C-alpha positions in Angstrom: 113.1 229.5 284.2 116.0 228.9 281.5 115.3 226.9 278.9 116.4 223.2 279.7 118.8 221.3 277.0 121.1 219.1 277.0 123.8 221.4 276.0 122.4 223.7 279.4 123.2 220.6 281.3 126.5 220.1 279.9 127.3 223.7 280.5 126.4 223.2 284.5 129.0 220.5 284.3 132.1 222.1 283.0 131.3 224.6 285.9 130.9 222.6 288.4 133.2 222.7 291.4 132.9 219.3 292.3 133.2 217.8 288.8 136.7 217.0 289.2 135.8 214.4 291.9 134.2 211.9 289.1 137.3 210.7 287.9 138.1 209.2 291.1 135.5 207.1 290.9 134.6 204.2 288.7 132.0 204.4 286.3 131.6 202.4 283.6 131.2 204.3 279.9 128.1 204.3 278.8 126.3 204.0 281.9 124.2 206.8 284.1 124.4 205.5 287.8 121.5 207.3 290.2 121.5 204.6 292.7 124.0 205.7 295.1 121.4 205.7 297.9 121.7 202.3 297.6 125.1 201.5 296.6 127.9 204.1 296.1 130.1 203.7 293.0 134.0 202.4 293.6 136.8 204.6 294.6 139.6 203.9 292.1 142.0 203.9 294.8 139.8 201.3 297.0 140.7 198.4 294.9 144.9 199.0 295.1 143.8 199.3 298.2 142.4 196.2 298.8 145.5 194.2 297.0 147.9 196.1 299.5 146.3 194.8 302.5 145.9 191.3 301.4 149.2 191.0 300.0 151.7 193.3 302.0 149.8 193.8 305.6 148.0 190.4 305.5 150.5 188.4 303.4 153.8 189.6 304.3 153.2 191.4 307.6 150.7 188.8 308.9 149.8 189.0 312.5 152.4 192.1 313.1 149.8 194.1 311.4 147.7 195.0 314.1 150.3 196.8 315.7 152.7 197.4 312.3 149.9 199.0 310.0 147.4 199.9 312.8 145.0 197.1 312.1 143.6 197.6 315.9 143.0 201.4 316.0 141.3 201.1 312.4 138.1 201.2 313.7 138.5 204.4 315.5 140.3 206.1 313.1 137.8 205.8 310.2 134.7 207.1 313.4 137.1 210.3 313.7 136.9 210.7 309.9 133.4 210.2 309.7 132.9 212.3 312.7 133.5 215.1 310.8 131.2 214.7 308.0 128.5 214.3 310.9 128.9 217.2 313.2 130.6 214.6 316.2 133.7 215.1 317.7 136.8 213.3 318.1 135.7 210.2 320.0 132.8 210.0 319.7 132.3 207.6 316.8 133.5 204.1 316.0 133.2 202.4 312.9 132.0 198.7 313.7 129.1 196.0 312.8 126.2 196.3 311.0 123.4 199.0 311.4 120.5 197.6 312.6 123.4 195.7 315.2 124.6 199.5 316.0 120.4 200.0 316.6 119.8 197.2 318.8 122.9 198.6 321.1 121.6 202.0 321.1 118.1 201.1 321.6 119.3 198.5 324.4 121.6 201.5 326.2 118.5 204.3 325.9 116.2 202.0 327.7 118.1 201.4 330.4 119.2 204.8 330.6 115.2 205.5 331.1 114.1 202.6 332.9 110.5 203.8 333.8 109.5 204.7 330.7 108.2 202.0 328.0 107.5 203.8 324.3 109.3 203.7 321.6 109.0 206.2 318.5 109.3 205.1 315.3 108.5 206.3 311.5 106.4 203.1 310.7 106.4 204.0 307.0 110.3 204.2 307.1 113.0 200.8 306.4 111.8 197.9 308.2 114.8 196.5 309.7 115.3 199.5 312.5 111.6 198.3 313.7 112.7 194.4 313.2 115.3 195.0 315.4 113.2 197.1 318.0 111.0 194.7 317.9 113.2 191.2 318.6 114.7 193.7 321.7 111.2 194.4 323.2 110.7 190.1 322.9 114.2 189.6 324.7 113.7 192.4 327.0 110.3 191.4 328.3 109.8 194.6 330.1 106.5 195.9 328.8 108.4 198.0 326.1 105.9 199.1 322.9 106.7 200.5 319.4 104.7 203.8 318.8 104.7 204.3 315.0 104.3 207.7 313.7 104.6 209.6 310.7 106.0 212.8 309.4 103.0 214.9 310.3 102.3 213.3 313.6 105.7 213.2 315.2 106.0 216.4 317.3 102.7 215.7 318.7 103.1 212.0 319.8 106.2 212.6 321.6 104.9 212.8 325.5 106.3 212.1 329.2 106.1 208.5 328.9 108.5 208.0 325.8 111.8 206.7 326.5 113.4 206.9 323.2 112.7 208.4 320.0 114.2 206.5 317.1 113.5 208.0 313.4 115.7 208.2 310.1 116.6 211.6 309.1 115.7 211.0 305.5 113.3 208.5 304.9 114.3 205.8 302.1 111.4 206.0 300.2 110.0 209.4 299.7 113.7 211.0 300.7 111.8 213.8 303.4 113.9 215.1 305.6 112.8 215.6 309.3 113.8 218.2 311.3 117.1 216.9 313.8 116.9 220.0 316.0 113.1 220.6 316.6 112.6 216.8 317.1 115.6 216.1 319.3 115.0 219.7 321.6 110.7 218.5 321.7 112.0 214.9 323.1 114.4 217.0 325.2 111.5 218.8 326.8 110.2 215.8 327.9 113.1 213.7 328.8 113.0 211.6 326.4 116.2 210.6 324.1 116.7 210.7 320.8 118.5 208.3 318.3 119.1 209.3 314.3 119.5 206.6 311.5 122.2 208.6 309.1 121.9 205.9 306.5 120.6 208.9 304.0 122.4 211.6 305.6 126.1 211.2 306.3 127.8 212.3 303.2 125.0 213.8 301.3 124.1 216.5 303.2 125.5 218.5 306.4 124.7 216.6 309.8 125.0 218.5 312.9 125.0 215.8 315.5 126.3 217.7 318.2 125.2 221.5 317.3 121.6 219.5 317.3 122.1 218.1 321.2 121.8 214.5 319.3 121.9 212.0 322.0 123.0 208.7 319.7 123.3 207.8 316.0 124.4 205.3 313.1 124.7 205.0 309.8 126.1 202.7 307.0 129.1 202.9 305.2 127.7 201.5 301.7 126.1 204.6 300.7 127.3 208.1 300.4 130.3 207.0 302.1 131.1 204.6 299.0 132.7 201.8 301.4 131.7 199.1 299.0 129.2 196.2 299.4 128.0 195.2 302.8 130.7 197.9 304.5 131.2 198.4 308.1 129.0 200.9 310.0 129.2 203.3 312.4 127.7 204.2 315.6 127.8 207.6 317.4 127.6 208.4 321.5 127.8 211.6 322.5 130.4 212.1 324.9 128.4 213.1 327.5 126.8 209.6 327.7 129.3 207.7 327.2 130.0 205.2 330.6 126.6 205.7 331.2 125.2 202.9 329.8 126.3 199.5 328.7 125.3 198.1 325.4 124.8 194.5 325.6 127.0 192.9 323.2 129.9 193.1 325.6 132.1 191.3 323.5 136.3 191.8 324.1 137.0 194.7 321.9 134.9 196.6 324.3 136.1 195.5 327.0 137.9 198.1 329.3 141.7 196.3 328.5 140.8 193.6 326.1 144.4 192.5 326.1 144.6 191.8 329.7 141.8 188.8 328.9 140.4 189.4 332.5 137.5 186.7 332.6 135.0 188.7 334.2 133.6 191.8 331.6 134.5 195.5 332.6 133.0 198.1 329.7 135.2 200.6 328.0 134.3 204.2 329.4 134.9 205.6 325.5 133.7 205.1 322.5 135.6 201.6 322.7 132.5 200.1 324.6 130.4 200.0 321.4 132.2 197.7 319.7 132.0 194.7 320.0 134.5 191.3 318.4 137.3 191.5 316.1 136.0 193.5 312.9 136.7 193.1 309.4 140.2 194.8 308.4 139.5 194.7 304.7 136.3 196.2 304.3 137.4 198.9 307.0 140.6 199.7 304.7 138.3 199.7 301.8 135.4 202.1 303.5 138.3 204.6 304.2 139.0 205.1 300.4 135.7 206.6 300.2 135.9 208.7 303.2 139.0 210.2 302.4 137.5 211.4 299.2 134.6 213.2 301.2 136.5 214.8 303.7 138.4 216.6 300.8 135.2 217.8 299.8 133.3 220.6 300.9 130.0 219.6 302.2 128.0 223.1 301.3 129.0 222.5 297.5 127.6 218.7 298.0 124.8 220.1 299.6 123.9 222.9 296.7 124.6 220.7 294.4 122.5 218.0 295.4 119.4 220.3 295.9 119.6 221.4 292.3 120.5 217.8 290.6 116.8 217.0 292.6 115.3 220.2 291.2 116.2 219.9 287.9 115.3 216.0 288.1 111.4 217.0 289.5 111.7 219.8 286.7 112.0 217.4 283.7 109.9 215.2 284.8 106.9 217.3 285.4 108.1 218.8 281.5 108.3 215.2 279.9 107.1 212.4 282.3 103.7 214.3 282.8 100.8 212.4 281.0 103.1 209.2 281.8 101.2 208.4 285.7 104.0 209.3 288.0 103.6 211.3 291.2 106.4 213.0 292.6 106.7 211.6 296.5 109.6 213.5 297.8 109.1 217.5 298.8 109.3 219.9 296.4 110.4 222.4 299.1 114.3 221.7 298.9 114.7 222.0 302.7 112.6 219.7 303.3 114.4 216.4 301.4 117.5 214.9 301.3 119.2 214.1 297.9 117.4 211.8 296.0 113.9 212.0 294.4 110.7 209.4 294.1 108.2 208.6 292.2 105.2 206.4 292.5 103.9 204.6 289.7 100.9 201.6 289.2 103.7 200.0 287.0 106.6 201.2 288.7 109.3 197.9 289.0 108.1 197.1 285.3 109.5 200.7 284.7 112.7 200.9 286.4 113.8 197.0 284.7 112.8 198.9 281.7 115.3 201.9 282.2 118.3 199.4 283.9 118.3 197.5 280.3 118.4 201.3 278.7 121.9 201.3 280.9 120.3 203.9 283.5 120.4 202.4 287.3 117.9 203.7 289.5 116.1 201.1 292.0 112.7 199.8 292.7 111.1 200.1 296.3 107.7 198.4 296.6 104.9 198.7 296.5 105.6 201.4 293.5 108.6 203.8 294.1 110.9 204.1 291.4 113.7 206.0 292.9 116.8 207.8 292.1 119.9 208.7 294.2 121.7 211.9 293.3 125.5 211.8 294.3 127.0 215.0 294.0 130.4 213.5 293.3 130.1 211.4 290.9 126.6 212.5 289.7 126.6 214.9 286.6 123.8 217.3 285.5 123.9 216.2 282.2 122.9 212.8 283.4 119.8 213.8 285.0 118.6 214.9 281.5 119.5 212.0 279.9 117.7 209.3 282.2 114.5 211.6 281.6 114.5 211.7 278.3 115.3 208.3 278.6 112.6 207.2 280.9 110.2 209.5 278.6 111.3 207.1 275.5 110.7 204.3 277.4 107.2 205.4 278.4 106.2 206.6 274.8 107.5 203.7 273.1 105.4 201.3 275.6 109.3 199.1 276.4 108.1 198.4 280.2 105.4 196.0 278.7 108.3 193.5 278.0 107.4 190.7 279.6 111.4 190.4 280.5 110.7 193.5 282.5 108.0 192.2 284.5 110.2 189.0 285.8 110.7 189.7 289.7 114.1 189.3 290.3 115.4 188.5 294.3 116.7 192.0 294.5 114.1 194.9 293.6 
């Protein structure tokens, strides 16, 4: 192993093919931002784009912007851009609503397509909103469905002939472990089940090949690695072979076959538009496009390569400098088994992360004991990894995390 010094990491940054992309994001001087897996950084062009939409498109062109400035088609146009990032085709992705709402739609469609099956497979330890939405749908349907919660080592064996749908997140939000999309999808199809993939921690961070894996459905958010801003609209994917075969339950006017015919009775669109609901947030969509345009100019293989290297170095440095401070790495050491983050458990994880944030090194905490660092190759630098670990080492050596102010629980952790 090369001698790991700060100069070593600075040299890596000078050789990095993705380094120029950092200048396209606003990142305050003196701040190390390692939380792009929770909220992506601001593209520099986004503020100007937002002003243009507000002042010109809304302020001057007013309602004519639905046609003149392409507002009505914006959700589908952004969907086509995301399609190129996740291995889908034009007309298979729509940008709309929130991730939980999109999961609700897809679960309902999948259960309707498998009416004789009652089991939904989900990963019990993953981000809970998916389970919450599934539980709410089950109560509403009242048709005897149940969720069987599994974990990474039991997924395949639990996919049996009574399973209607497997709904999994490709990259685990806490540990960062990466599920084998192709293998799991193939197993589900062997027993006649459908699969929904949550790409919240995948899209924009690593290569995704939905069609190559024969995925049925997918969804993801716009505010993490897609850099669309807080609360950015989510996206939804329906494989073309399934479009028109089931109707999602939130049958708003945008999903009608002829929305401007204003018919009394609902007729579903037979394409990806059927996944839409009502009028979508144009300001948020316009800002999201700024982040997507940057990503579409980058090479996903370069992004993945740098992501894996950043994670490797982070884990290596933690083993060298923080091995005696009670941290346990919960992210897979094997490169092919993780997404674009590293996470460690620590008995005082909340206070440790607050102390780190107090030093302008931004990661985040996930209960009960996880400190988490998102590596975003378009703007994360190799030297950021060095500075973050050395900063963490200093906090532990000095006991700074014991300061009472770092134990004060905030609303958002």
